[in-house]
N, C-alpha and C positions, 0 to 999 in steps of 0.2 A: 255864406260867409254864416257862420254858425249863431243861433239864437240866443237869448241868454237863458232860457229854460234846457238847452242842452249845456249848455255852459255850467249851471247850477246843476246837474243832475252828475255832469262829470266831477265836479267838484266835492257832490257829498259822496261821493264812490269812494277817490281817490284820499278824502280826510280819514276817511276810516279803515282805510289799506297800510295809513301813513307809517313808517319808525321816524319817529321826529329823531333826529340825529344831532350832537355835540360830539365829535372825533378831533376836534382842535386840538393842538399840541398845548395850548394855556389855557385849555379851560378846568375851570375850578370848580369848588366847591358853591358859589352864589349861581354859577351859570348854571349848574344840576339844578338847582331851585329854581331858576326862573324854565327853566327847559318842560320842567314835571310841570310847574304852572301853565305854561301853555299847549302841555299837551289833552289840558279838558278845557274846551272850547265851549262858548257858548251854541257852536253845532251840531254838538257831539263829541268826543274823544275818540283820537289817535289809536291806530292798535298797538304802538309799542313806542319806547323812547329807547333809543341804541347809543351807548355810550362805553366809556373806556370803565375796563373790570373794577379799578377802583374805587369806581363812584355805584357802584351795583346797591350796598349796604343802603346807603343815602335815600337812593332813588326808591328803594324798597319802602322804605318806613316813608318816602313822602306821598307814594301812587297808591298805598295799603286800599284796598277794599273800593279801587277804582274801576280794575278790571283792564285797566294799561299792562302790558307786559313790558319784563324789562330783559333787552337783547346787550349783549356785550360781543365782543372781538376777540377772539385769539389769534397768536401767530400773524398780527396787524402789524401794519401793514404790508412787508417785503412776503411773506408766504415762505422764507427760507430756515424757520426753527424746525427740529427735529417732528414727527409726530407724534412722537412721546411728548414732549411739550408743549406742545397745545391742548392735547389730552390734561395734562395738568392743569393746565390753566382752565378749561372748561370746569372739569370739577370742582377747581378755588370757587370761579364766578357761580357754578349752580348750588357750591353750600352756604354760597352769600346772598342769594335769592335771584338768583336766574334765571328766567324760563326758556330763553332762547341763546343761543350762540354764533355767532358768523364766523367762521372762520376761513381765513385764507388759505384756497389750496396751493402746492409746491407747483405752480406754472411754468416754472422756468424751469424744473428738471421735465415737466412734458414736452416743453419746447426745445430741450436739449438731447432730446429723442429715450426718455425714458417713460416708455408709455404705461408703466403700471403706479408711478409715484401718485397721481391723481384718488386713485381707488384705495392704495393701503392708507394713506392720510387721514381719508375721510372715513374709512372702518376702524383706526383707531380713535378719532377723536368722535365716532358717534357712539363708541363702544363706552367711553369716557359721560356721555349724553346721556343714555340709557334713553329713555323714554321723550328728552326733552327737546326739542326743537332745532336740528340743527341747518345753518341756513352757509353752502361751501361759495366762495366769495374767487370765484375763476378770473379776475382780471384779463374780461375779454377784449377790452382796447389794446394791449398788451400782447395778449396773443395774436390776434389782429386779425391772423388767417381763419376764416371758414371752415375750414375744414378740421383746425388746432382747438378751434371754440367747439363746434361737433364733437372731437372726442372726448374734451374735457367736460363735458355736459355729458354725455355716456360713459363717462370711469367715475365722474362726483354720484352720477344715480347708482352705478352698479356698487357703490363704496357705501349705499346706505344715506347718501342726504337726503333732508326733507325740504328743501328749498335749493335753487337755485338762483345765485346772486352775481348780478353782471359786474361791479367793480368795487374798489375800494373805496374811490374818489377822490385817491391822491394821485392819479396817475394823469398825464393829458388826456387819454380819450378814454372814457367813463362809457356808462351807460346811451348803448344805439337802438335805433328800432329792428336794427339787419341784425346786431347779436342777439337783439330780444326774440327776434322770430325763431333764429337756430335753437334756442333755450328752450323754448314755450314746444316747441316741435319736437326734441330728446323728449321735453315733460309727457305728453301727447304718445308717445311713441310707448314709454314706460306706465301707461294704465294711467295718466294725467292722475296721480295721485300726490304729487310732489309739486310745490310752489314754487314762484318766480318771483323774484325783485330785482327792480329796475335802481339800480345807484350810480349817483352820479349827473349831474348836470341836466334833473327833471327840475324845471326853475316855476314854469308857468301851468295853466290850467291847461290850456292847447297843450303842451308836451304829456301831460299827465294821460289824456284822455286819445294822445298817438298810441302809448301803449295800452291802456285799457281796450280800443279798438281791436290792438293786433291779439289780446286774450280772447276774447269774444269771439273774435272771427275762426282762430287757432283750437280753442278749448270749449268752445259756445258761449251760449250766455246764463249767466249764474255761476262760473266759476269763478270768475274774479272777485272774490269776496277774501277778506281780510285771512280766512283760511287758507288759502293759495295762493294770493297774490298780493305782494307789497310795493310801496315804493320806498327809499332809504335818500331822505331828504332831511334837511336845516331850511334851506328859505322859502320853500312849495308850501309852506303852511299859511305865509303874509298873502301869497298868492291864492289862495282856496279860500281864505274868512276874507279877500274883498269881493271874488265875486261872490260868496254866499251873502255878504252884507248888502248887496247891489252893486257893488265901484265895479272897476273897473281892473282886469286880471292882471295884479301888477307881478312884475317880474322878482321872483327871489333870489335870493343870494346862491350859493355855490352850495351843494350837497353831497351826500357822501352814501 
């Protein structure tokens, strides 16, 4: 049985690595105001908020001088748009104040046999991002095959991705420990400088602990901080705060 001190330590580690997310279709300005307030908690701040591009200027103002980063999405959620469109979206979002870009790679093209599609797309969007952080969303639950997940990870890193992200949170199967292990192993082979983001289905402190423990085992103690490790979630924050306040680790809502 996990003791209270271990749960609390896990919750503290996860909190500072959280990309607090609202990518709901019905998201509005009021929801973004609420998200930005929730990002600053009595136990510390999350790493970033992850939101639709149209809300980036609003969040930038709300989070000025907090140190909380603004992440947004391009080619989302399908991954079907041309790479040039993703690059244009990224440039516009960065001009509006975004710090990080989460792009969906053309995973369907890879699944269909186009071995270079992911690398090409990531290269184009990374060029648009410059020094800004680019997270490549591989949609591992849709790729399904471990070999394909491994190829997507390798190709995204070859294209210059700064992070490998499991999922959009918009498909039936999102983050899994099995996919996370494949992505972390690829990051290690590439020198361990890229980061990892588990997104979709991470709802409890115990869930978060599984991914943190994986990163500790594969990458070594101390690697899994906000520079290299993120959770993309909406409801996980409630579970973290419940634990940090001394209550039960509540079930959160679906995350992205």
